[in-house]
MARKE-870111 format. One record per residue (C-alpha): residue number from 1; residue in one letter; chain; x, y, z negated. Coordinates in steps of 0.1 Angstrom, whole numbers. Last residue first. Example, Ala and Ser with C-alpha at 12.3 -4.5 7.8 and 13.67 -1.06 7.14 Angstrom:
<nodes>
  dolo  zalo  marke     c1     c2     c3
     2     s      A    137    -11    -71
     1     a      A    123    -45    -78
</nodes>
This chain:
<nodes>
  dolo  zalo  marke     c1     c2     c3
   350     e      A   1255   -105   1146
   349     a      A   1221   -118   1153
   348     a      A   1208   -108   1119
   347     e      A   1187   -132   1099
   346     a      A   1150   -131   1105
   345     l      A   1129   -102   1093
   344     n      A   1106   -105   1063
   343     p      A   1123    -80   1041
   342     a      A   1147    -55   1058
   341     p      A   1183    -61   1051
   340     a      A   1202    -44   1023
   339     m      A   1227    -18   1035
   338     g      A   1265    -22   1031
   337     g      A   1270    -28   1068
   336     t      A   1240    -20   1088
   335     h      A   1221    -50   1100
   334     h      A   1212    -58   1137
   333     i      A   1182    -78   1147
   332     g      A   1184    -89   1184
   331     n      A   1185    -75   1219
   330     a      A   1213    -50   1228
   329     r      A   1236    -69   1252
   328     a      A   1207    -89   1267
   327     q      A   1187    -58   1272
   326     y      A   1215    -41   1291
   325     d      A   1218    -71   1314
   324     a      A   1180    -74   1318
   323     a      A   1178    -38   1329
   322     k      A   1201    -43   1359
   321     d      A   1174    -51   1384
   320     r      A   1156    -20   1371
   319     p      A   1182      3   1386
   318     n      A   1199     23   1359
   317     y      A   1189     52   1336
   316     f      A   1163     33   1316
   315     q      A   1185      3   1309
   314     r      A   1211     28   1294
   313     y      A   1190     32   1262
   312     w      A   1197     -4   1251
   311     v      A   1234      2   1255
   310     r      A   1231     34   1234
   309     s      A   1212     16   1207
   308     r      A   1237    -13   1204
   307     h      A   1267     11   1201
   306     f      A   1248     32   1176
   305     p      A   1245      3   1153
   304     g      A   1242     22   1120
   303     d      A   1273     34   1102
   302     t      A   1289     11   1076
   301     p      A   1315     -2   1101
   300     l      A   1324     34   1110
   299     r      A   1316     50   1143
   298     l      A   1335     80   1157
   297     i      A   1307     85   1182
   296     n      A   1317     93   1218
   295     f      A   1297    117   1239
   294     a      A   1284    133   1207
   293     p      A   1272    166   1222
   292     g      A   1278    195   1198
   291     k      A   1254    203   1170
   290     t      A   1235    235   1165
   289     r      A   1200    229   1178
   288     w      A   1202    192   1170
   287     i      A   1209    198   1134
   286     a      A   1180    222   1127
   285     f      A   1158    200   1148
   284     d      A   1164    171   1125
   283     q      A   1152    191   1095
   282     s      A   1122    201   1117
   281     f      A   1113    164   1118
   280     a      A   1111    163   1080
   279     a      A   1090    195   1079
   278     l      A   1066    181   1106
   277     g      A   1062    148   1086
   276     a      A   1057    167   1053
   275     a      A   1032    191   1069
   274     h      A   1013    162   1085
   273     y      A   1014    142   1054
   272     s      A   1000    171   1033
   271     s      A    973    177   1059
   270     r      A    962    141   1058
   269     l      A    962    142   1020
   268     a      A    940    173   1021
   267     m      A    916    156   1045
   266     d      A    914    125   1022
   265     t      A    908    147    992
   264     a      A    881    166   1010
   263     t      A    865    132   1016
   262     p      A    866    109   1045
   261     s      A    834     87   1047
   260     t      A    846     51   1042
   259     n      A    871     64   1016
   258     r      A    908     60   1015
   257     a      A    912     77   1049
   256     r      A    940     64   1071
   255     t      A    964     90   1082
   254     v      A    972    105   1116
   253     i      A   1004    124   1126
   252     g      A   1015    145   1156
   251     h      A   1047    158   1172
   250     w      A   1057    170   1207
   249     v      A   1091    176   1222
   248     q      A   1105    190   1255
   247     t      A   1141    182   1262
   246     v      A   1169    202   1281
   245     g      A   1201    183   1291
   244     d      A   1190    176   1327
   243     e      A   1158    196   1328
   242     k      A   1124    191   1312
   241     p      A   1135    157   1298
   240     t      A   1106    142   1278
   239     h      A   1101    137   1241
   238     c      A   1072    122   1223
   237     i      A   1069    118   1185
   236     i      A   1040    100   1170
   235     q      A   1034     96   1133
   234     v      A   1011     70   1118
   233     a      A   1000     71   1082
   232     d      A    988     45   1056
   231     t      A    981     60   1022
   230     e      A   1001     69    991
   229     g      A   1031     55   1010
   228     s      A   1030     32   1040
   227     y      A   1044     49   1071
   226     r      A   1040     37   1107
   225     a      A   1062     54   1132
   224     i      A   1055     56   1169
   223     l      A   1082     69   1192
   222     i      A   1076     75   1229
   221     g      A   1105     87   1251
   220     p      A   1127     60   1265
   219     g      A   1106     29   1266
   218     t      A   1083     19   1238
   217     y      A   1102     33   1208
   216     f      A   1095     19   1174
   215     a      A   1092     30   1137
   214     d      A   1082      7   1109
   213     v      A   1086     27   1077
   212     d      A   1080     17   1041
   211     l      A   1079     47   1016
   210     v      A   1087     34    982
   209     g      A   1072     49    951
   208     d      A   1088     57    917
   207     e      A   1085     95    919
   206     s      A   1054     94    941
   205     t      A   1059     92    978
   204     m      A   1059    115   1009
   203     t      A   1078    145    995
   202     e      A   1112    135    981
   201     h      A   1112    100    997
   200     g      A   1121     68    981
   199     g      A   1131     38   1003
   198     g      A   1121     17   1032
   197     s      A   1134      8   1067
   196     v      A   1125    -10   1099
   195     q      A   1137      7   1130
   194     r      A   1127     -5   1164
   193     g      A   1137     -2   1201
   192     i      A   1112    -19   1225
   191     v      A   1120    -20   1262
   190     g      A   1134    -56   1259
   189     d      A   1137    -65   1222
   188     f      A   1159    -44   1200
   187     v      A   1158    -44   1162
   186     s      A   1176    -21   1137
   185     d      A   1175    -29   1100
   184     f      A   1173     -8   1068
   183     y      A   1167    -14   1031
   182     a      A   1164      6    999
   181     l      A   1171     39   1015
   180     k      A   1174     71    994
   179     q      A   1154     98   1012
   178     g      A   1161    135   1009
   177     h      A   1155    140   1046
   176     i      A   1188    155   1060
   175     p      A   1215    144   1035
   174     g      A   1198    112   1025
   173     f      A   1183    100   1058
   172     h      A   1214    108   1078
   171     h      A   1231     76   1068
   170     t      A   1211     50   1087
   169     d      A   1213     65   1122
   168     v      A   1197     37   1141
   167     l      A   1166     55   1156
   166     n      A   1182     89   1152
   165     d      A   1205     82   1182
   164     i      A   1174     85   1204
   163     i      A   1173    122   1197
   162     e      A   1209    128   1207
   161     q      A   1204    107   1239
   160     p      A   1174    130   1247
   159     h      A   1200    156   1259
   158     v      A   1200    188   1239
   157     n      A   1189    224   1246
   156     l      A   1157    218   1227
   155     t      A   1123    227   1241
   154     g      A   1089    235   1227
   153     l      A   1075    220   1195
   152     d      A   1040    214   1209
   151     d      A   1023    202   1177
   150     y      A    998    174   1185
   149     d      A    962    170   1177
   148     g      A    947    136   1172
   147     c      A    938    102   1186
   146     i      A    956     70   1175
   145     w      A    940     37   1182
   144     q      A    973     23   1196
   143     d      A    982      1   1226
   142     p      A   1018     11   1233
   141     l      A   1021     20   1270
   140     a      A   1027     -9   1293
   139     h      A   1059    -21   1309
   138     d      A   1072    -24   1345
   137     p      A   1052      5   1359
   136     a      A   1052      6   1397
   135     g      A   1085     14   1416
   134     g      A   1096     46   1431
   133     e      A   1133     40   1425
   132     p      A   1137     71   1404
   131     d      A   1108     58   1383
   130     h      A   1086     81   1363
   129     w      A   1052     70   1349
   128     a      A   1032     99   1335
   127     f      A   1017    102   1300
   126     v      A    990    125   1289
   125     c      A    985    125   1251
   124     g      A    954    124   1228
   123     f      A    959     87   1219
   122     r      A    964     76   1255
   121     q      A    957     93   1289
   120     e      A    974     76   1317
   119     v      A    991     89   1349
   118     p      A   1007     72   1378
   117     y      A   1026    100   1397
   116     a      A   1018    114   1431
   115     r      A   1046    126   1455
   114     i      A   1034    148   1483
   113     k      A   1019    140   1517
   112     a      A   1016    156   1551
   111     a      A   1045    136   1565
   110     p      A   1021    111   1581
   109     p      A   1007    140   1603
   108     i      A    969    144   1601
   107     a      A    953    131   1633
   106     g      A    935    158   1651
   105     d      A    906    180   1640
   104     f      A    926    210   1627
   103     y      A    912    242   1611
   102     p      A    900    228   1578
   101     i      A    929    204   1572
   100     h      A    916    173   1553
    99     d      A    930    141   1538
    98     c      A    965    151   1529
    97     r      A    981    123   1509
    96     g      A    992    128   1473
    95     d      A    974     97   1459
    94     s      A    950    120   1440
    93     g      A    940    134   1473
    92     f      A    955    165   1490
    91     r      A    935    192   1508
    90     w      A    951    218   1532
    89     s      A    934    251   1523
    88     h      A    959    273   1541
    87     y      A    977    291   1512
    86     p      A    958    281   1480
    85     c      A    965    244   1487
    84     r      A    933    223   1481
    83     i      A    932    197   1454
    82     s      A    915    163   1453
    81     d      A    897    144   1425
    80     g      A    863    156   1436
    79     e      A    871    190   1451
    78     i      A    894    211   1429
    77     r      A    904    244   1446
    76     h      A    875    265   1437
    75     t      A    894    298   1434
    74     a      A    907    299   1469
    73     a      A    876    308   1489
    72     a      A    866    334   1464
    71     s      A    899    352   1467
    70     s      A    919    356   1434
    69     q      A    948    332   1441
    68     e      A    971    320   1414
    67     a      A    997    294   1425
    66     a      A    989    259   1413
    65     l      A    995    242   1446
    64     h      A   1028    260   1450
    63     a      A   1032    269   1487
    62     q      A   1059    250   1505
    61     m      A   1048    258   1541
    60     h      A   1031    225   1552
    59     p      A   1046    201   1526
    58     c      A   1026    218   1498
    57     y      A   1048    222   1467
    56     a      A   1039    211   1432
    55     d      A   1047    174   1430
    54     l      A   1015    157   1418
    53     l      A    998    148   1386
    52     v      A    961    139   1386
    51     i      A    940    132   1355
    50     r      A    906    116   1363
    49     g      A    876    132   1347
    48     s      A    855    124   1378
    47     e      A    856    161   1387
    46     g      A    894    160   1386
    45     r      A    916    170   1357
    44     y      A    947    189   1367
    43     i      A    984    187   1368
    42     v      A   1009    204   1392
    41     l      A   1046    197   1391
    40     d      A   1079    216   1395
    39     r      A   1107    192   1391
    38     g      A   1138    188   1368
    37     l      A   1121    159   1349
    36     m      A   1093    182   1338
    35     r      A   1080    216   1349
    34     i      A   1043    224   1346
    33     p      A   1018    243   1367
    32     t      A    981    239   1360
    31     p      A    955    233   1386
    30     a      A    919    239   1374
    29     d      A    896    214   1358
    28     i      A    913    218   1325
    27     l      A    941    200   1306
    26     d      A    955    213   1273
    25     s      A    934    190   1251
    24     a      A    951    159   1267
    23     r      A    985    172   1255
    22     a      A   1010    173   1284
    21     v      A   1038    155   1302
    20     m      A   1046    125   1279
    19     l      A   1069    100   1295
    18     w      A   1063     64   1306
    17     g      A   1095     49   1319
    16     r      A   1125     53   1341
    15     p      A   1150     78   1329
    14     f      A   1162    111   1344
    13     t      A   1196    117   1360
    12     f      A   1199     82   1374
    11     e      A   1230     62   1381
    10     g      A   1239     54   1345
     9     l      A   1243     67   1309
     8     g      A   1278     81   1311
     7     y      A   1270    107   1285
     6     e      A   1285    134   1307
     5     a      A   1264    121   1336
     4     t      A   1232    126   1316
     3     t      A   1241    162   1310
     2     a      A   1253    183   1280
     1     m      A   1239    217   1272
</nodes>
């Protein structure tokens, strides 16, 4: 597996941004261990319904906060939105600070704290804000009405850079997805990376239909794609580094019913879109699982703007005071040579 340093992305091993860490349906009111961003973490839903994400190890003697413990005193570890360590019952609030030690009445040491992560639940997913510099979120999550079930697709032994490349990869659509593109443009604007495309598709349109796609990243790991074929559909793909060079991936899709009260036909169409979307994404998986790392792309003039996309992506691996420089180098509408431009977009910046 290839690492962030080998791609030359920047100072940080893992990117700054909102990243999916779990499906909302997977959370319970008991501590659950997860591993993301090269760290052991604990996640749980507090008694108020609040989701809490903390580093996993108690600063006292490094016990894992989600360790199994069968004693009666240790099984009820969630108190309010706080969690007790199973080893000595130190209690940590949702901010990561220890607020109670049952056998000590003195001042709690300032070092008795663990890292807490800002967390939001949105459209059936749980997202955590990650910033190597420890700063507050500098952009919002996409505001969507989506809510649905998600396929947990497990891990890929590839760096997220290889997944991000798909956003501008104009000429993989035919060989991989059976789609003949009619138009294609790439657009970058701050933390948003966007693909606007359209063309025939072997499974998601009728024989003469055109599948219009508006797909965009908000930050480094949340892709939302709107499809317009036989019905409107929204696909969401989230990917998060689990280790440096290992990526966790989730997939989901929601369709708009053509009847006020969804019928069996509407549900069948939704199922067919979900199956088609998952099948198409699986075609990418087959390539990613077996390809070598593309540290340097032998780019042709008629390839997509990989150089712009990779510059855009670097903003998340460098201090935020450098982000504007990377954005300035990537921002704009970028055509692919030999490809018709997307309708209703301004003229290309290059």
